[in-house]
Backbone bond lengths (Angstrom), bond angles and torsions (degrees), N, CA, C in turn:
res aa  C-N    CA-C-N  psi(-1)  N-CA   C-N-CA  omega(-1)  CA-C   N-CA-C  phi
1 X - - - 1.471 - - 1.515 108.92 -
2 X 1.320 116.40 132.70 1.443 118.90 -174.68 1.519 111.25 -126.11
3 X 1.311 115.94 151.51 1.457 120.11 174.69 1.515 108.83 -157.80
4 X 1.300 114.28 164.22 1.455 121.44 171.46 1.502 106.29 -137.22
5 X 1.319 117.85 122.17 1.458 118.94 177.38 1.509 109.60 -143.04
6 X 1.323 115.88 -173.07 1.456 119.89 -171.63 1.520 112.94 -100.74
7 X 1.334 117.87 13.19 1.443 120.24 -179.86 1.510 109.92 -99.73
8 X 1.306 117.41 158.73 1.452 122.58 173.00 1.519 108.01 -127.06
9 X 1.309 115.98 161.92 1.452 119.62 179.39 1.510 111.43 86.37
10 X 1.325 116.90 -171.40 1.450 122.22 -175.59 1.512 111.14 -75.72
11 X 1.347 115.11 157.40 1.454 120.43 -179.49 1.514 110.35 -68.22
12 X 1.325 116.69 135.56 1.458 122.49 178.46 1.521 108.35 -97.18
13 X 1.306 117.14 123.75 1.450 120.71 -174.23 1.527 113.26 -96.55
14 X 1.324 118.10 -11.29 1.460 119.90 -179.23 1.510 110.33 -72.08
15 X 1.348 119.02 128.22 1.456 120.77 -179.34 1.520 113.07 -72.44
16 X 1.313 118.56 -15.50 1.465 121.55 -179.33 1.523 109.14 -130.17
17 X 1.355 118.35 105.39 1.449 120.09 -178.03 1.525 111.65 -59.57
18 X 1.324 115.86 149.23 1.458 121.23 177.39 1.513 109.23 -80.41
19 X 1.306 116.88 126.69 1.457 120.65 177.14 1.509 113.96 98.90
20 X 1.355 119.28 -75.56 1.464 120.29 -177.06 1.520 112.59 -62.65
21 X 1.317 116.24 154.63 1.453 122.71 179.94 1.520 108.97 -123.86
22 X 1.325 116.14 -178.17 1.457 120.68 -178.33 1.527 112.03 -57.51
23 X 1.321 117.97 -28.90 1.466 120.88 179.17 1.526 112.10 -63.13
24 X 1.329 117.19 -19.45 1.459 121.28 177.60 1.527 112.46 -85.95
25 X 1.341 116.99 -12.18 1.456 120.36 -170.58 1.525 114.64 -122.11
26 X 1.333 117.57 -15.26 1.459 119.84 -179.02 1.514 109.52 -144.98
27 X 1.326 115.35 141.40 1.459 120.85 172.08 1.520 109.08 -146.15
28 X 1.306 115.71 146.84 1.462 123.01 171.96 1.517 106.78 -120.52
29 X 1.323 116.35 117.57 1.459 121.35 -171.76 1.518 110.30 -126.57
30 X 1.325 117.17 121.98 1.458 120.52 172.46 1.523 108.62 -92.58
31 X 1.325 116.50 146.45 1.463 119.75 179.61 1.522 110.37 -155.28
32 X 1.314 115.12 160.95 1.460 122.61 176.76 1.522 109.17 -103.10
33 X 1.327 115.87 136.39 1.457 120.33 178.56 1.513 111.87 -70.20
34 X 1.331 115.59 149.89 1.467 121.21 179.89 1.520 113.26 -113.19
35 X 1.345 116.41 -18.84 1.460 119.19 -175.75 1.512 113.40 78.72
36 X 1.322 117.87 1.82 1.468 123.37 177.99 1.521 108.39 -130.58
37 X 1.328 116.80 147.96 1.452 120.28 178.38 1.519 111.78 -51.58
38 X 1.331 116.68 139.19 1.464 119.98 -174.55 1.521 109.61 -157.82
39 X 1.329 115.04 162.48 1.455 121.61 170.97 1.520 109.14 -95.99
40 X 1.315 116.29 133.14 1.450 122.44 174.97 1.525 107.81 -103.66
41 X 1.317 116.90 119.03 1.464 121.68 -179.63 1.519 108.85 -92.00
42 X 1.335 115.64 118.31 1.464 121.91 177.04 1.524 112.18 -111.18
43 X 1.325 116.50 -17.14 1.454 120.58 178.76 1.507 115.10 94.09
44 X 1.351 118.28 -5.69 1.460 119.97 179.14 1.528 110.46 -134.28
45 X 1.319 114.58 157.35 1.467 123.03 175.86 1.524 107.29 -90.37
46 X 1.312 117.23 82.30 1.466 122.28 -168.91 1.527 112.19 -80.56
47 X 1.332 114.72 148.00 1.456 122.04 172.84 1.517 111.60 -93.74
48 X 1.332 117.04 -17.08 1.461 122.61 176.49 1.515 109.48 -140.10
49 X 1.327 115.59 128.74 1.467 122.32 169.39 1.525 107.62 -112.47
50 X 1.326 116.26 121.47 1.465 123.52 177.75 1.517 105.81 -111.67
51 X 1.331 116.47 110.35 1.466 122.28 -172.45 1.524 110.10 -116.02
52 X 1.334 116.00 136.84 1.464 121.32 176.18 1.517 109.96 -135.29
53 X 1.330 115.97 124.86 1.469 119.77 170.93 1.517 107.95 -75.70
54 X 1.344 116.64 135.45 1.459 120.40 -169.77 1.527 114.97 -108.26
55 X 1.324 118.83 -21.78 1.457 119.91 -172.23 1.522 113.36 -84.17
56 X 1.334 117.76 -17.88 1.462 121.80 178.80 1.529 108.25 -139.85
57 X 1.329 115.31 168.99 1.459 120.26 173.70 1.526 109.29 -63.17
58 X 1.326 116.88 125.87 1.463 120.69 -177.68 1.518 109.74 -162.06
59 X 1.334 116.18 146.35 1.455 120.90 177.45 1.520 111.62 -63.39
60 X 1.319 116.14 147.61 1.452 120.54 162.82 1.530 107.47 -65.18
61 X 1.327 116.58 153.51 1.459 120.68 177.06 1.515 110.27 -133.59
62 X 1.329 117.14 115.75 1.456 121.70 179.06 1.522 109.26 -108.97
63 X 1.331 115.80 124.77 1.463 123.57 -179.58 1.524 107.77 -125.51
64 X 1.314 117.39 128.04 1.464 119.58 178.23 1.519 110.43 -133.08
65 X 1.333 114.96 159.15 1.461 121.02 -175.57 1.520 112.74 -66.97
66 X 1.321 117.40 -29.93 1.451 119.53 -178.38 1.526 111.62 -66.12
67 X 1.330 117.34 -40.41 1.466 120.71 179.55 1.517 111.66 -85.49
68 X 1.321 117.07 -23.23 1.454 120.94 174.92 1.515 114.31 99.83
69 X 1.327 115.55 166.29 1.459 121.69 -179.12 1.522 110.78 -61.67
70 X 1.312 115.55 152.99 1.467 127.61 177.97 1.534 113.24 68.61
71 X 1.322 118.84 -0.62 1.468 121.41 -178.96 1.526 109.12 -94.48
72 X 1.333 116.55 108.73 1.458 121.68 -173.11 1.519 111.56 -111.92
73 X 1.318 115.11 138.90 1.455 123.43 169.09 1.526 107.82 -121.86
74 X 1.337 116.82 147.68 1.463 121.39 -179.05 1.515 109.32 -117.93
75 X 1.335 117.18 123.21 1.461 120.42 -179.05 1.521 112.60 -68.47
76 X 1.323 117.68 -15.70 1.455 120.83 -177.32 1.522 113.83 -91.49
77 X 1.336 118.08 4.27 1.457 119.12 175.61 1.527 110.97 -147.53
78 X 1.326 115.91 174.79 1.462 121.39 -178.07 1.525 111.13 -111.07
79 X 1.320 116.95 17.19 1.467 121.08 -179.69 1.523 110.71 -69.27
80 X 1.321 115.32 158.61 1.454 120.72 177.61 1.524 110.45 -64.89
81 X 1.310 115.24 157.13 1.465 121.53 172.91 1.527 109.77 -51.49
82 X 1.328 116.14 136.38 1.458 120.19 179.46 1.527 109.92 -112.45
83 X 1.318 115.08 153.60 1.457 121.06 174.34 1.519 107.96 -101.18
84 X 1.322 116.35 111.11 1.459 122.37 178.33 1.521 107.44 -106.87
85 X 1.313 115.76 100.44 1.466 120.13 -176.02 1.509 112.27 -58.57
86 X 1.346 117.01 -25.96 1.450 121.83 179.83 1.531 111.93 -112.41
87 X 1.331 115.89 31.01 1.453 120.67 174.02 1.518 110.08 -89.02
88 X 1.334 117.61 -129.50 1.465 121.03 171.71 1.523 107.14 -79.29
89 X 1.312 116.28 114.83 1.468 120.83 -172.58 1.519 113.65 -101.88
90 X 1.338 118.15 -10.34 1.461 121.27 176.34 1.519 109.24 -160.32
91 X 1.327 115.88 146.45 1.459 122.43 172.14 1.518 107.69 -99.16
92 X 1.314 116.96 125.54 1.456 122.62 -177.81 1.523 110.85 -108.53
93 X 1.308 116.95 161.48 1.462 120.28 179.30 1.523 111.97 -68.47
94 X 1.329 117.40 -16.92 1.460 120.46 178.15 1.523 112.35 -129.22
95 X 1.346 117.29 22.58 1.454 119.74 179.90 1.510 112.76 158.52
96 X 1.322 116.54 -136.77 1.462 121.64 -177.59 1.512 109.72 -154.17
97 X 1.323 116.10 156.88 1.460 121.95 172.75 1.519 108.53 -97.66
98 X 1.329 116.08 129.29 1.455 122.34 -178.98 1.519 110.33 -106.40
99 X 1.336 115.15 140.22 1.452 120.28 171.95 1.518 110.09 -86.34
100 X 1.319 116.82 -148.78 1.461 121.03 -173.98 1.524 113.37 -111.10
101 X 1.337 117.80 6.01 1.460 119.53 179.73 1.526 110.07 -59.69
102 X 1.330 115.92 140.78 1.461 120.69 -174.79 1.519 112.65 -63.33
103 X 1.333 118.47 -23.51 1.454 120.05 -179.24 1.527 112.26 -74.60
104 X 1.341 117.30 -14.71 1.467 119.39 -179.52 1.522 114.17 -126.10
105 X 1.379 118.51 -18.50 1.469 116.61 -170.84 1.517 113.35 -163.55
106 X 1.322 118.72 46.06 1.459 120.75 175.76 1.524 110.01 -75.01
107 X 1.304 116.60 143.02 1.459 120.37 178.52 1.526 110.11 -58.37
108 X 1.330 116.60 124.82 1.455 121.66 179.24 1.515 114.85 84.34
109 X 1.330 117.93 -7.10 1.458 120.54 179.20 1.522 111.83 -73.75
110 X 1.320 116.30 155.16 1.466 120.34 176.32 1.527 108.64 -115.14
111 X 1.341 116.07 139.49 1.456 121.67 -169.01 1.521 111.89 -139.15
112 X 1.345 114.58 158.93 1.453 122.54 168.12 1.523 107.59 -127.11
113 X 1.327 116.48 136.50 1.467 122.55 174.54 1.522 107.75 -120.10
114 X 1.339 115.90 114.28 1.460 121.17 171.38 1.522 106.89 -95.58
115 X 1.310 117.38 117.68 1.458 122.30 -174.32 1.528 109.40 -114.03
116 X 1.335 115.85 132.78 1.461 122.39 -175.83 1.527 109.28 -126.66
117 X 1.326 116.38 134.79 1.458 122.09 176.61 1.525 109.60 -111.94
118 X 1.331 116.47 137.10 1.463 120.15 174.93 1.519 110.40 -56.21
119 X 1.325 116.72 129.43 1.464 120.94 178.28 1.518 109.14 -161.80
120 X 1.339 117.82 138.23 1.466 119.93 174.72 1.520 110.42 -55.74
121 X 1.320 115.88 140.16 1.452 120.42 178.83 1.507 114.36 77.04
122 X 1.341 117.67 3.08 1.471 119.75 -178.86 1.525 112.44 -131.33
123 X 1.327 117.66 -75.89 1.467 121.74 -169.99 1.514 109.97 -148.85
124 X 1.333 115.68 149.54 1.456 119.71 171.45 1.524 109.87 -152.69
125 X 1.333 115.99 137.97 1.456 122.65 170.02 1.525 108.10 -98.85
126 X 1.331 116.54 132.85 1.459 122.63 -179.01 1.526 108.22 -130.23
127 X 1.317 117.34 130.08 1.457 122.61 175.53 1.523 109.15 -108.54
128 X 1.339 116.04 142.20 1.464 119.06 177.53 1.525 110.32 -151.90
129 X 1.323 114.76 160.58 1.456 122.60 176.52 1.510 108.67 -105.32
130 X 1.319 117.75 130.05 1.456 121.58 -178.34 1.518 112.28 -63.99
131 X 1.342 115.32 147.39 1.468 119.86 175.62 1.515 113.14 -126.32
132 X 1.341 117.65 0.78 1.449 121.22 176.22 1.513 115.17 78.79
133 X 1.317 118.14 -0.71 1.459 121.52 -176.30 1.519 111.37 -86.69
134 X 1.324 116.97 133.44 1.451 121.06 175.09 1.515 109.62 -81.92
135 X 1.335 116.74 147.10 1.452 120.71 -178.51 1.514 113.62 74.94
136 X 1.318 117.61 24.43 1.459 121.88 -178.91 1.532 110.35 -78.81
137 X 1.322 117.09 126.04 1.472 122.61 178.44 1.527 109.04 -97.16
138 X 1.322 116.67 125.59 1.459 123.04 -179.35 1.524 108.14 -113.24
139 X 1.310 117.01 130.26 1.463 121.26 -173.58 1.523 112.10 -76.50
140 X 1.326 114.45 148.77 1.463 121.57 170.56 1.516 108.23 -139.57
141 X 1.340 116.51 170.86 1.470 121.90 -174.55 1.522 113.44 -121.55
142 X 1.341 117.72 23.99 1.463 119.92 179.53 1.521 112.10 -65.50
143 X 1.328 117.67 -30.85 1.455 120.73 -176.90 1.511 113.66 82.09
144 X 1.325 117.66 -11.15 1.463 124.71 172.97 1.521 107.00 -135.70
145 X 1.309 117.16 161.09 1.458 120.07 177.64 1.526 110.15 -68.56
146 X 1.318 118.20 135.95 1.464 119.28 177.83 1.519 111.73 -67.35
147 X 1.335 114.84 146.37 1.450 120.82 174.77 1.514 112.59 -94.24
148 X 1.339 116.34 -14.22 1.456 122.14 175.16 1.516 108.42 -150.58
149 X 1.329 115.58 128.94 1.463 122.73 173.71 1.524 107.45 -118.17
150 X 1.325 116.42 129.39 1.467 122.31 177.46 1.520 107.29 -122.05
151 X 1.335 117.04 126.44 1.463 121.12 -177.14 1.523 109.94 -128.97
152 X 1.332 114.55 138.21 1.468 120.63 -179.79 1.520 110.30 -138.47
153 X 1.329 116.97 130.15 1.463 120.75 170.28 1.521 108.24 -74.65
154 X 1.318 116.86 129.57 1.460 120.61 -176.26 1.525 112.77 -66.09
155 X 1.322 116.94 -24.56 1.457 120.78 179.95 1.507 114.49 -83.08
156 X 1.338 117.68 -1.27 1.456 121.30 177.76 1.517 111.96 122.58
157 X 1.323 115.62 151.00 1.454 121.07 179.80 1.510 110.93 135.54
158 X 1.335 116.61 172.39 1.474 120.35 -178.12 1.516 111.86 -69.39
159 X 1.324 115.14 155.62 1.464 122.75 174.76 1.529 107.34 -86.66
160 X 1.324 116.95 99.48 1.454 120.95 -177.23 1.525 110.50 -80.66
161 X 1.322 116.31 140.57 1.460 120.94 179.95 1.522 110.16 -127.52
162 X 1.323 114.50 155.65 1.461 121.69 176.10 1.514 107.92 -139.49
163 X 1.334 115.87 121.50 1.462 122.32 -178.53 1.523 108.33 -125.26
164 X 1.337 118.49 100.66 1.464 120.88 -174.72 1.520 114.46 -55.97
165 X 1.331 118.31 -29.21 1.459 120.39 -175.88 1.519 113.29 -74.02
166 X 1.319 117.28 -21.22 1.464 120.98 -175.59 1.524 111.17 -76.18
167 X 1.332 116.44 146.69 1.461 120.68 176.16 1.518 110.02 -58.60
168 X 1.311 116.07 -50.17 1.462 122.46 170.27 1.517 106.43 -102.01
169 X 1.308 117.06 116.14 1.459 121.51 -162.30 1.522 115.19 -86.92
170 X 1.322 118.27 -20.44 1.463 121.32 -169.81 1.520 111.61 -103.53
171 X 1.324 116.81 123.86 1.450 122.09 179.52 1.512 111.80 -129.34
172 X 1.338 115.42 -174.97 1.462 121.93 -179.05 1.526 107.80 -136.03
173 X 1.328 117.42 111.79 1.464 121.55 -177.08 1.523 111.93 -64.83
174 X 1.322 117.37 -29.22 1.467 121.38 -177.89 1.523 112.92 -85.39
175 X 1.326 118.12 8.88 1.461 121.82 -176.76 1.517 110.16 -143.11
176 X 1.343 115.89 161.95 1.465 120.52 176.28 1.521 112.24 -96.29
177 X 1.328 118.29 11.91 1.462 121.22 -176.78 1.526 110.62 -66.94
178 X 1.324 115.33 153.28 1.454 120.99 176.60 1.526 110.20 -67.89
179 X 1.330 116.35 157.93 1.457 121.42 176.48 1.530 109.77 -69.02
180 X 1.337 115.65 156.10 1.450 121.76 176.12 1.525 109.91 -119.81
181 X 1.334 115.58 156.23 1.467 120.35 -178.44 1.513 111.53 -67.75
182 X 1.302 116.99 -33.07 1.458 121.46 179.28 1.516 107.96 -154.51
183 X 1.313 115.92 163.84 1.460 121.11 -179.96 1.520 108.72 -149.84
184 X 1.322 116.58 152.22 1.462 119.76 179.90 1.515 111.36 -70.12
185 X 1.324 117.20 -21.34 1.463 121.66 177.40 1.513 107.70 -124.49
186 X 1.344 116.82 94.23 1.457 117.97 -171.18 1.512 112.19 -156.68
187 X 1.362 113.66 159.26 1.451 120.81 162.40 1.527 106.47 -72.23
188 X 1.320 116.74 139.14 1.457 120.06 -177.46 1.523 113.59 -112.86
189 X 1.340 117.93 -16.95 1.461 120.43 -179.97 1.514 108.98 -165.44
190 X 1.352 115.78 157.27 1.461 121.51 175.20 1.526 108.44 -137.14
191 X 1.333 115.51 154.59 1.462 121.39 174.27 1.518 107.87 -144.45
192 X 1.325 116.66 -175.57 1.462 120.75 -179.69 1.521 112.92 -71.42
193 X 1.333 117.73 -7.31 1.465 120.20 -178.82 1.513 114.64 -133.75
194 X 1.337 118.81 -11.77 1.463 120.26 -178.20 1.525 110.90 -144.07
195 X 1.332 115.36 160.86 1.459 122.11 161.62 1.524 106.77 -126.41
196 X 1.328 116.95 142.17 1.463 122.28 -172.16 1.515 109.98 -110.55
197 X 1.325 116.34 132.15 1.461 122.08 -179.70 1.518 109.45 -120.10
198 X 1.329 115.93 157.62 1.455 119.17 173.57 1.522 109.49 -94.26
199 X 1.307 117.48 -169.00 1.455 120.40 -173.47 1.509 114.85 -94.85
200 X 1.346 118.20 16.05 1.453 121.30 -176.79 1.515 113.56 -62.43
201 X 1.315 116.20 152.39 1.470 121.17 -175.31 1.518 112.71 -65.64
202 X 1.321 118.25 -25.67 1.462 120.73 -177.38 1.515 113.04 -86.53
203 X 1.330 117.44 -4.56 1.456 119.54 -175.09 1.523 113.83 -136.73
204 X 1.348 118.24 -18.49 1.465 119.75 -176.32 1.523 112.35 -159.36
205 X 1.328 117.81 36.99 1.462 120.53 179.25 1.522 110.31 -68.85
206 X 1.292 115.87 136.79 1.464 120.98 -176.67 1.523 111.07 -55.67
207 X 1.333 115.62 124.55 1.463 121.60 175.61 1.509 115.66 87.20
208 X 1.334 118.62 -10.52 1.462 120.78 -178.84 1.534 110.47 -85.26
209 X 1.338 115.58 153.20 1.462 122.30 -177.76 1.525 110.31 -99.86
210 X 1.345 116.01 135.27 1.464 121.79 -176.61 1.524 110.45 -130.62
211 X 1.334 114.28 152.32 1.457 121.06 171.37 1.527 107.39 -124.63
212 X 1.326 116.17 133.66 1.462 121.83 178.14 1.521 109.19 -120.33
213 X 1.328 116.06 136.25 1.453 122.40 174.46 1.528 107.18 -113.64
214 X 1.332 116.05 120.75 1.454 122.25 -176.66 1.528 109.99 -112.95
215 X 1.328 115.65 129.57 1.462 122.07 176.78 1.521 108.45 -115.11
216 X 1.319 116.23 128.54 1.460 121.02 -177.04 1.524 110.99 -70.43
217 X 1.323 114.66 162.88 1.463 121.95 168.41 1.513 106.43 -123.20
218 X 1.338 115.79 105.57 1.458 122.04 -174.74 1.517 108.92 -117.75
219 X 1.322 116.71 112.33 1.463 120.93 -176.84 1.526 113.01 -90.46
220 X 1.336 117.68 0.82 1.455 120.58 -179.28 1.518 112.10 -67.05
221 X 1.325 117.76 157.93 1.467 121.25 -178.29 1.520 113.25 -63.78
222 X 1.331 117.48 -22.51 1.456 121.49 178.27 1.525 111.86 -106.16
223 X 1.321 116.95 15.13 1.455 120.83 -178.82 1.516 112.61 -61.55
224 X 1.327 116.03 151.09 1.464 121.68 -177.68 1.521 112.93 -97.13
225 X 1.332 117.24 -23.47 1.461 120.76 -175.68 1.520 108.54 -146.86
226 X 1.305 115.06 144.15 1.469 120.09 179.53 1.515 109.85 -140.54
227 X 1.321 115.89 139.58 1.456 122.84 175.92 1.521 108.36 -120.23
228 X 1.313 116.88 140.61 1.451 117.88 -177.60 1.515 112.75 -165.97
229 X 1.323 114.41 -171.14 1.465 123.65 -175.53 1.524 108.78 -130.92
230 X 1.326 116.84 142.28 1.458 121.11 167.95 1.524 108.86 -138.34
231 X 1.311 115.81 160.76 1.459 122.30 178.98 1.514 109.18 -105.17
232 X 1.324 116.55 131.24 1.451 121.23 -178.76 1.513 112.72 -66.16
233 X 1.331 114.98 147.91 1.466 121.22 -179.50 1.522 113.09 -123.47
234 X 1.340 116.16 -8.48 1.459 122.96 -170.23 1.527 108.61 72.54
235 X 1.311 116.57 154.06 1.462 119.15 -178.06 1.517 111.43 75.91
236 X 1.330 117.37 -128.21 1.460 122.60 -177.03 1.517 109.92 -126.88
237 X 1.334 116.45 136.31 1.462 120.57 170.01 1.527 108.64 -146.58
238 X 1.333 115.99 157.87 1.450 122.45 -179.84 1.527 109.54 -114.36
239 X 1.332 115.47 131.48 1.452 122.18 -178.02 1.520 108.28 -99.58
240 X 1.314 116.74 111.04 1.462 122.03 -175.38 1.529 109.65 -77.77
241 X 1.339 116.81 119.71 1.460 121.37 177.11 1.530 111.60 -121.40
242 X 1.326 116.86 1.77 1.453 120.61 174.89 1.510 115.29 90.68
243 X 1.324 117.71 -9.94 1.455 121.72 177.69 1.527 109.30 -155.80
244 X 1.311 115.80 169.11 1.468 120.69 -176.55 1.525 110.23 -88.91
245 X 1.311 118.50 127.71 1.465 120.40 -179.25 1.521 112.35 -86.61
246 X 1.350 114.71 157.53 1.461 121.12 170.63 1.526 111.75 -113.99
247 X 1.338 117.04 -8.87 1.468 122.97 -178.83 1.516 106.82 -148.66
248 X 1.344 115.97 130.68 1.459 120.65 177.53 1.525 108.76 -137.72
249 X 1.334 116.41 128.50 1.464 122.14 171.88 1.520 107.87 -117.05
250 X 1.343 117.08 130.83 1.452 123.29 -174.16 1.517 109.96 -128.62
251 X 1.347 116.02 136.30 1.469 121.53 175.12 1.520 109.19 -137.62
252 X 1.312 116.99 126.48 1.451 120.74 171.40 1.522 109.49 -70.18
253 X 1.327 116.86 116.26 1.465 119.78 -174.51 1.523 113.06 -85.09
254 X 1.320 116.71 -25.59 1.462 119.99 -174.45 1.520 113.29 -99.16
255 X 1.316 116.89 6.20 1.462 120.87 -178.39 1.521 110.02 -150.52
256 X 1.313 115.85 166.55 1.457 121.10 175.00 1.520 108.71 -68.88
257 X 1.328 116.74 118.90 1.463 120.58 -174.95 1.516 109.76 -161.92
258 X 1.326 116.25 148.11 1.462 121.22 178.48 1.531 110.59 -73.91
259 X 1.343 114.39 165.30 1.465 122.35 170.01 1.533 106.43 -91.71
260 X 1.332 116.66 102.42 1.456 121.83 -174.57 1.529 110.93 -92.48
261 X 1.346 116.37 135.70 1.462 122.11 179.92 1.524 109.39 -123.30
262 X 1.335 115.46 124.83 1.458 122.68 173.41 1.520 108.43 -123.30
263 X 1.335 116.75 153.58 1.465 119.70 178.77 1.525 110.09 -154.66
264 X 1.332 114.01 159.83 1.459 120.09 -177.94 1.519 112.41 -70.96
265 X 1.329 117.81 -26.31 1.465 120.22 -179.06 1.525 111.30 -63.14
266 X 1.313 117.35 -39.29 1.465 121.19 177.67 1.523 110.82 -87.94
267 X 1.328 116.75 -17.93 1.454 121.68 178.79 1.516 111.79 101.29
268 X 1.311 116.30 124.70 1.456 120.49 173.41 1.522 109.73 -77.99
269 X 1.323 117.10 146.01 1.447 121.20 170.57 1.533 107.83 -59.98
270 X 1.346 121.29 139.52 1.454 125.65 12.79 1.520 115.45 -94.85
271 X 1.360 118.90 4.70 1.461 118.83 -179.22 1.515 111.72 -74.86
272 X 1.340 117.42 -23.46 1.464 120.86 179.02 1.521 109.97 -92.09
273 X 1.314 115.72 149.87 1.462 120.36 179.39 1.520 111.18 -96.98
274 X 1.332 116.80 11.60 1.453 121.06 -179.10 1.518 109.48 -136.60
275 X 1.326 114.97 167.54 1.450 119.81 -178.33 1.515 112.51 -100.42
276 X 1.317 115.45 -162.58 1.454 122.06 -174.63 1.533 111.64 -79.23
277 X 1.322 115.54 148.77 1.456 121.18 168.70 1.525 109.18 -77.01
278 X 1.320 116.41 165.57 1.456 121.49 -175.92 1.528 109.36 -122.43
279 X 1.329 116.95 119.38 1.459 120.46 -178.06 1.517 112.10 -63.25
280 X 1.321 117.54 -29.47 1.463 121.75 -176.10 1.521 113.17 -94.50
281 X 1.327 117.46 9.71 1.466 120.60 -176.69 1.521 110.78 -139.03
282 X 1.331 115.95 150.62 1.460 120.87 177.80 1.520 112.99 -92.32
283 X 1.336 117.91 11.54 1.464 120.89 -175.08 1.517 111.35 -62.08
284 X 1.342 114.12 152.41 1.458 120.59 175.61 1.523 109.56 -71.87
285 X 1.336 114.61 176.52 1.451 120.91 179.24 1.521 110.24 -56.33
286 X 1.330 119.65 116.12 1.463 119.79 178.82 1.521 111.18 -72.90
287 X 1.317 115.66 147.18 1.464 120.48 179.19 1.521 112.40 -113.40
288 X 1.336 116.96 -10.16 1.454 119.59 178.64 1.524 108.94 -157.17
289 X 1.319 115.62 159.32 1.453 121.08 175.68 1.516 114.25 66.24
290 X 1.317 117.76 17.54 1.458 120.71 -176.73 1.515 110.54 -111.22
291 X 1.331 115.41 170.75 1.461 120.11 179.80 1.520 110.23 -60.88
292 X 1.299 116.81 139.58 1.457 122.68 179.01 1.526 109.00 -122.57
293 X 1.291 116.51 134.02 1.460 120.72 175.17 1.513 109.43 -133.75
294 X 1.313 115.92 153.00 1.452 121.03 169.25 1.518 106.66 -141.73
295 X 1.321 117.79 -178.54 1.449 119.34 -174.91 1.509 112.98 -143.93
296 X 1.318 115.48 163.35 1.455 124.41 172.22 1.526 105.86 -126.56
297 X 1.334 119.13 177.17 1.461 120.09 178.63 1.525 114.70 -60.79
298 X 1.343 117.82 -15.37 1.465 119.63 -178.34 1.521 113.52 -132.06
299 X 1.323 118.46 13.73 1.464 118.30 -173.41 1.524 111.56 -159.40
300 X 1.336 114.28 172.26 1.463 120.31 163.96 1.527 107.06 -122.80
301 X 1.320 115.46 150.89 1.452 120.46 -178.03 1.508 111.40 -110.66
302 X 1.328 116.39 147.31 1.459 122.06 174.50 1.516 107.30 -119.20
303 X 1.327 115.90 130.78 1.461 119.16 -165.07 1.520 114.97 -126.31
304 X 1.333 118.91 3.27 1.461 119.49 176.18 1.525 108.81 -138.70
305 X 1.323 115.89 162.41 1.457 120.66 -175.94 1.529 113.75 -63.06
306 X 1.321 118.70 -25.53 1.469 118.22 -178.00 1.519 111.75 -66.71
307 X 1.335 117.61 -20.39 1.463 120.49 173.32 1.528 111.35 -122.10
308 X 1.348 116.53 16.40 1.466 118.69 -176.31 1.520 112.05 -159.07
309 X 1.324 117.95 38.40 1.454 121.65 177.50 1.526 110.14 -63.95
310 X 1.292 117.12 132.70 1.457 121.57 -175.89 1.529 111.42 -56.67
311 X 1.339 115.99 125.75 1.453 122.16 176.44 1.510 115.60 84.64
312 X 1.327 118.31 -10.41 1.458 120.94 -178.65 1.525 110.80 -80.99
313 X 1.329 116.34 151.63 1.464 121.12 175.97 1.524 109.20 -94.80
314 X 1.348 115.87 137.34 1.460 122.58 -179.85 1.531 110.12 -127.71
315 X 1.322 115.07 139.13 1.459 121.78 172.14 1.519 108.22 -100.17
316 X 1.357 116.04 143.13 1.449 119.36 175.23 1.514 110.77 -134.52
317 X 1.324 115.62 150.12 1.452 124.53 168.50 1.510 106.59 -123.80
318 X 1.334 116.80 121.58 1.466 121.53 -177.49 1.525 109.57 -123.24
319 X 1.331 116.23 136.56 1.457 122.74 177.17 1.518 108.49 -113.02
320 X 1.316 115.13 134.53 1.456 122.05 -172.87 1.540 112.68 -67.36
321 X 1.311 115.09 144.53 1.461 121.41 173.00 1.531 108.99 -78.72
322 X 1.344 118.73 139.98 1.469 120.33 179.43 1.535 112.14 -58.44
């Protein structure tokens, strides 16, 4: 079993690190573009920066330490990894250095940066080279089984996802298509130490380079992230997760639906005047007709049919508020 990640030393099996909290591993930061190179302070030494310009149509931009600075992938398309010389130009211990590319720092632009740090029980980025073998187990260090696996070939192709909690487990982050029970190019199983892939060209083609983003599913009372399923009821309902979230991503698995992202940094409805961003789309910040979420001390709420159609199955990923 092989892996490449940003940790050193022995594997940590505890799902909840002693001492550090979610504030050390995740941040959501809104900022205004300056049009000049600058440092963006997020407060954490992130392994992944996921940036979206919100005021105009623009690609998502994902930059991680494994692939290196200036290497951008967009969740809203299947294009090959691009080199943006003026994208994220450095990873800092408390943020990142931004160049002048319009997707990260146009003068007057408005942006959100979701930053994730590798940590047991929370998140891990794993890079691997395909070998074409079916049933290949790739190691990870989450210490718990992931609740969501996202894999992308760097040379181009769909963003394949695997969500064990869903009835149909295999989805596509770059599309609004419904999940399927199985796929010729898919993750087939997960455990507390590995995720297993088949030999499909989109996930394990011999010689091709891949990046995987793994999000834990931690049901403990002090857990930092949770993945799960709920059934739509229409109208408004609250999904009890035991704590208040600061980030929620929702996808209808049984129907055609976008991957909606809401967060406390931009404001949950009804305090925000806009709806959720869409991981599979380059659209600007919606102001109407979009998914709406709000929260309580132990739940998140879904308030429109696009995230709460009666009888439909929905997958969610929620990150705890500090």
